[in-house]
C-alpha positions as CSV (number, residue, x, y, z in Angstrom):
1,M,95.1,99.2,45.7
2,A,94.7,102.7,47.3
3,K,94.0,103.0,51.0
4,E,90.7,104.5,52.2
5,K,90.7,107.9,53.8
6,P,90.5,107.7,57.7
7,K,86.9,107.8,58.8
8,D,86.1,111.6,59.3
9,I,84.0,113.5,61.4
10,P,80.4,114.9,59.8
11,N,80.7,118.1,57.9
12,Y,78.1,119.6,60.0
13,M,80.0,119.1,63.1
14,K,83.2,120.8,61.5
15,F,81.1,124.0,61.4
16,I,79.7,123.6,65.0
17,I,83.3,122.8,66.3
18,G,84.7,125.7,64.5
19,G,82.3,128.3,65.8
20,A,82.8,126.8,69.6
21,A,86.5,127.2,69.1
22,G,86.2,130.7,68.0
23,M,83.8,131.9,70.8
24,T,86.2,130.3,73.3
25,G,88.9,132.4,72.0
26,T,86.8,135.5,71.9
27,L,85.9,135.3,75.7
28,I,89.5,135.4,76.6
29,V,91.0,138.0,74.0
30,Q,88.0,140.4,73.8
31,P,89.7,143.1,75.9
32,L,92.8,143.0,73.4
33,D,90.3,143.3,70.5
34,L,88.7,146.4,72.1
35,V,92.1,148.0,72.6
36,K,93.2,147.2,69.1
37,N,90.1,148.8,67.7
38,R,90.4,151.8,69.8
39,M,94.0,152.3,68.8
40,Q,93.1,151.9,65.1
41,L,90.6,154.7,65.7
42,S,92.8,157.0,67.5
43,G,93.3,160.5,65.8
44,V,90.1,159.9,63.7
45,G,88.0,163.2,63.7
46,T,90.5,164.9,66.3
47,A,93.6,167.2,65.9
48,K,95.6,164.4,67.8
49,K,96.0,161.0,68.8
50,E,94.0,159.9,71.9
51,Y,96.4,157.4,72.9
52,K,100.2,157.6,72.9
53,S,100.8,153.7,73.1
54,S,98.8,150.4,73.8
55,F,99.6,150.7,77.4
56,D,98.3,154.3,77.4
57,A,95.1,153.1,75.9
58,V,94.8,150.4,78.6
59,A,95.5,153.0,81.3
60,K,92.8,155.4,79.9
61,I,90.0,152.9,79.0
62,F,90.4,151.3,82.9
63,R,90.3,154.8,84.3
64,N,87.5,156.2,82.2
65,E,85.3,153.0,81.8
66,G,86.3,150.6,84.6
67,L,87.3,146.9,84.1
68,L,84.1,145.9,82.3
69,G,84.8,148.6,79.9
70,F,87.2,146.2,78.2
71,Y,84.2,143.9,77.5
72,N,82.0,146.2,75.5
73,G,80.8,144.6,72.5
74,L,81.3,141.0,73.9
75,S,78.0,139.9,72.6
76,A,78.9,141.2,69.2
77,G,82.1,139.5,69.5
78,L,80.4,136.3,70.4
79,L,77.9,136.2,67.5
80,R,80.9,137.3,64.9
81,Q,82.7,134.2,66.0
82,A,79.4,132.1,66.0
83,T,79.0,133.1,62.3
84,Y,82.5,134.1,60.9
85,S,84.6,131.3,62.7
86,S,82.0,128.6,62.2
87,T,82.0,129.4,58.5
88,R,85.7,129.9,57.8
89,L,87.1,126.9,60.0
90,G,84.1,124.6,59.0
91,V,84.8,125.3,55.1
92,Y,88.5,124.9,55.7
93,T,88.6,121.7,57.5
94,W,86.0,120.4,55.1
95,L,87.9,121.4,52.2
96,F,91.3,120.4,53.6
97,S,89.9,116.7,54.3
98,Y,88.3,116.6,50.8
99,L,91.6,117.6,49.1
100,S,93.8,115.2,51.1
101,D,95.0,112.2,49.3
102,P,93.3,108.9,49.9
103,D,96.2,107.8,52.4
104,G,95.7,111.0,54.5
105,T,98.6,113.1,53.0
106,P,97.6,116.9,53.5
107,P,97.2,119.3,50.5
108,S,100.1,121.2,49.3
109,F,101.2,124.6,50.9
110,I,99.6,126.4,47.7
111,K,96.4,124.4,48.2
112,K,96.2,125.2,51.8
113,A,96.5,128.8,51.0
114,G,93.7,128.5,48.3
115,I,91.5,126.8,50.7
116,G,92.2,129.3,53.5
117,C,91.2,132.2,50.8
118,V,87.8,130.4,50.0
119,A,87.2,129.9,53.7
120,G,87.9,133.5,54.4
121,I,85.6,134.7,51.9
122,C,82.7,132.6,53.1
123,G,83.3,133.4,56.7
124,A,83.6,137.4,56.1
125,F,80.5,137.7,54.2
126,V,78.4,135.6,56.8
127,G,80.1,137.4,59.7
128,N,80.2,141.0,58.4
129,P,76.8,142.0,60.3
130,A,78.3,141.1,63.6
131,E,81.7,142.6,62.7
132,V,79.9,146.1,62.0
133,A,78.2,145.9,65.5
134,L,81.4,144.8,67.3
135,I,83.4,147.8,65.8
136,R,80.7,150.2,66.6
137,M,80.2,148.9,70.2
138,T,83.9,148.6,70.9
139,A,84.3,152.5,69.7
140,D,81.5,153.8,71.7
141,G,83.4,154.4,74.9
142,K,85.8,156.9,73.2
143,L,82.9,159.1,71.8
144,P,81.4,162.1,73.9
145,P,78.3,160.9,75.7
146,E,76.1,163.0,73.1
147,E,77.6,161.1,70.1
148,R,77.5,157.5,71.5
149,R,75.2,155.1,69.8
150,N,74.6,153.1,73.2
151,Y,73.6,149.8,71.8
152,A,72.3,147.5,74.4
153,N,73.6,144.4,72.9
154,V,74.5,142.9,69.5
155,F,70.8,142.3,68.6
156,S,69.9,145.6,69.6
157,A,72.7,146.9,67.4
158,L,71.5,145.0,64.4
159,A,68.0,145.9,64.8
160,R,68.9,149.6,65.1
161,I,71.3,149.7,62.2
162,T,68.6,148.1,60.0
163,R,66.0,150.5,61.1
164,E,68.0,153.8,61.1
165,E,70.5,153.3,58.4
166,G,69.2,150.4,56.3
167,F,69.4,146.6,55.6
168,F,72.5,146.8,53.6
169,T,74.4,148.9,56.0
170,M,75.0,145.6,57.9
171,W,77.5,144.7,55.1
172,R,79.2,148.1,55.1
173,G,82.8,147.5,54.5
174,V,82.1,144.1,53.4
175,I,84.8,144.4,50.6
176,P,87.7,145.2,53.0
177,T,86.3,142.8,55.3
178,I,86.7,140.1,52.8
179,S,90.2,141.2,51.6
180,R,91.3,141.3,55.2
181,A,89.7,137.7,55.5
182,V,91.5,136.5,52.3
183,V,94.6,137.7,53.7
184,V,94.3,136.2,57.3
185,N,92.9,133.0,56.3
186,A,95.4,132.5,53.4
187,V,98.3,133.2,55.8
188,Q,97.0,132.0,59.1
189,L,95.4,128.7,58.1
190,A,98.1,127.9,55.6
191,T,101.0,128.8,57.7
192,Y,99.5,127.1,60.8
193,S,99.1,123.8,58.9
194,Q,102.6,124.0,57.2
195,A,104.6,125.1,60.5
196,K,102.9,122.2,62.4
197,E,104.1,119.8,59.6
198,L,107.6,121.3,59.4
199,L,107.9,121.3,63.4
200,M,106.9,117.6,63.5
201,N,109.5,116.7,60.8
202,T,112.2,118.1,62.9
203,G,111.7,115.0,65.3
204,Y,111.4,117.4,68.2
205,F,107.8,117.8,68.4
206,T,104.8,115.3,68.9
207,N,101.4,116.1,67.9
208,G,100.2,117.9,71.3
209,M,99.7,121.1,72.9
210,F,102.9,122.3,72.7
211,L,103.2,121.8,69.0
212,H,99.8,123.5,68.5
213,F,101.2,126.4,70.6
214,C,104.3,127.1,68.7
215,S,102.7,126.7,65.3
216,S,100.0,129.1,66.4
217,M,102.4,131.7,67.4
218,I,104.4,131.5,64.1
219,S,101.3,131.5,62.2
220,G,99.9,134.8,64.3
221,F,103.1,136.7,63.6
222,F,102.8,136.4,59.8
223,T,99.2,137.0,59.9
224,T,99.7,140.2,61.9
225,V,102.2,141.7,59.6
226,A,100.2,140.9,56.3
227,S,96.7,141.7,57.5
228,L,97.1,144.6,60.0
229,P,96.8,147.4,57.4
230,V,93.6,145.9,55.7
231,D,92.2,145.5,59.1
232,I,92.7,149.2,59.9
233,A,90.9,150.2,56.6
234,K,88.0,147.8,57.6
235,T,87.7,149.3,61.0
236,R,87.6,152.9,60.0
237,I,85.0,152.3,57.1
238,Q,82.7,150.3,59.4
239,N,82.8,153.0,62.1
240,M,82.6,156.1,59.8
241,K,79.6,158.3,60.0
242,T,78.1,160.0,56.9
243,G,78.0,163.8,56.9
244,D,76.0,165.8,54.4
245,G,75.2,162.6,52.5
246,K,78.9,162.0,51.9
247,P,80.9,159.1,53.4
248,E,84.3,159.9,55.0
249,F,85.9,157.2,52.9
250,S,85.2,155.9,49.6
251,G,87.0,152.7,49.9
252,T,90.1,150.8,51.1
253,F,92.7,152.5,49.0
254,D,91.2,155.8,49.9
255,V,91.7,154.9,53.7
256,F,95.2,154.0,52.8
257,L,96.1,157.2,51.1
258,K,94.4,159.5,53.8
259,I,96.3,157.6,56.5
260,M,99.7,157.8,54.8
261,K,99.2,161.4,54.1
262,S,97.9,162.6,57.5
263,E,99.7,160.0,59.8
264,G,102.4,158.5,57.9
265,I,103.0,155.1,56.3
266,F,103.7,153.3,59.5
267,A,100.1,154.2,60.8
268,L,99.0,151.5,58.6
269,W,100.4,149.2,61.4
270,K,99.0,151.2,64.2
271,G,98.0,149.0,67.0
272,F,100.6,146.1,66.3
273,T,101.1,145.1,69.9
274,P,97.5,144.7,70.7
275,Y,96.6,143.3,67.3
276,Y,99.4,140.6,67.8
277,G,98.6,140.4,71.4
278,R,95.2,139.4,70.1
279,V,96.1,137.5,67.0
280,G,98.7,135.4,68.6
281,P,96.9,134.1,71.8
282,N,93.6,134.0,69.7
283,T,95.4,131.7,67.1
284,V,96.7,129.8,69.8
285,L,93.4,129.3,71.6
286,V,91.4,128.8,68.5
287,F,93.6,126.1,67.1
288,I,94.2,124.4,70.3
289,C,90.6,124.4,71.2
290,L,89.7,123.2,67.4
291,E,92.1,120.5,67.7
292,Q,90.8,119.7,71.5
293,Y,87.2,119.7,70.5
294,T,87.7,117.5,67.5
295,N,89.7,115.1,69.7
296,L,86.8,114.9,72.1
297,Y,84.3,114.2,69.3
298,R,86.2,111.6,67.8
299,K,86.6,110.0,71.4
300,Y,83.1,110.2,72.7
301,F,80.9,110.2,69.8
302,M,83.1,108.3,67.1
303,K,84.2,105.9,69.9
304,E,88.1,106.2,68.7
305,N,91.0,105.7,71.0
C-alpha cells in the first residue's frame, strides 16, 4: 500500500509565506537593485556612460542623492514582492507538493524547471505594474530635475501612470518581464532545489541554514548568467519614453540589437556585479526566509516538532 503524503500546509499560506519571504529580502537588497537599474540605464540617451563601474555608481549616487537615495522606490519594491513573489513562490511550492510522489519523493529536475516556468509566468503578469513603478522610481534620480517624474510612492506612481499614459501602460514590457521570469524561475527555483538535493546527498550537509545558503549562492550565479540580458531589455523598455508617438524600442530583440550595435555584446551583461550582488544574497534571503517561515508555521500552527 502506498504511503500517504506528509501533511502539507494550506495552499493560501504558501502564497502568504512566499510574499513575506520576498518582502524581507527586498528590505535588505533594495540598494543593490537601484544600482543595478542605474547601471543598466547608463548611457541611454547620452553620448557616454554615466558610470564607469558599479563602485563608481555607488559613489556618485551617494554623493548626489545621499544614503536614502539608495532606497528610492522601496515602496514599489515591496509591492512588487507582495504581488510577484507571493504568486511565483506560492504557485511553485503548491505545484512542487502536488507533483511529489506519495512517499514525499520530489519531482525530477525537468519537472522542477517546468514548475518554475509556470510560476514565473504567473508571478510576472501579476507583478508587472509594481515592476514598472519600481524601474521608474529607481531611475528618477539620474534624470535632470526638469525630466524627473517625482512619484511620491508606488500608489501615486500607479495612479499617475494610469491617468497620464493609460491603464495598460502598467503592463508595458510584460513580454520581456515574463521572458525574464521564465528564465529566472526555471533556473533559480530548479537549481536551488537540485543543488539542495545534491549537497545533502554528499553526506557533508544537513538540512539547515548553511545548506540553504550554499544552495542559494549556486542558484544565484546560474540565474545571473542566464537572465541578465533579458533583465536589461525589460529595464530599458519599462523606462523608455515615447517621442513623437514612436517608442524607443519595438521589443526585446530590438533592445538586444541596439545594445550590441552601440555598446557591444558584453553590454548585455552590464551591471553583472550588482545584479549578482542582488540575486545572490536575495536568493539566499528569500529561500532562507521561505524555509524558516514555513518551519515556524508548521511548528506553531500545525503543532509539528
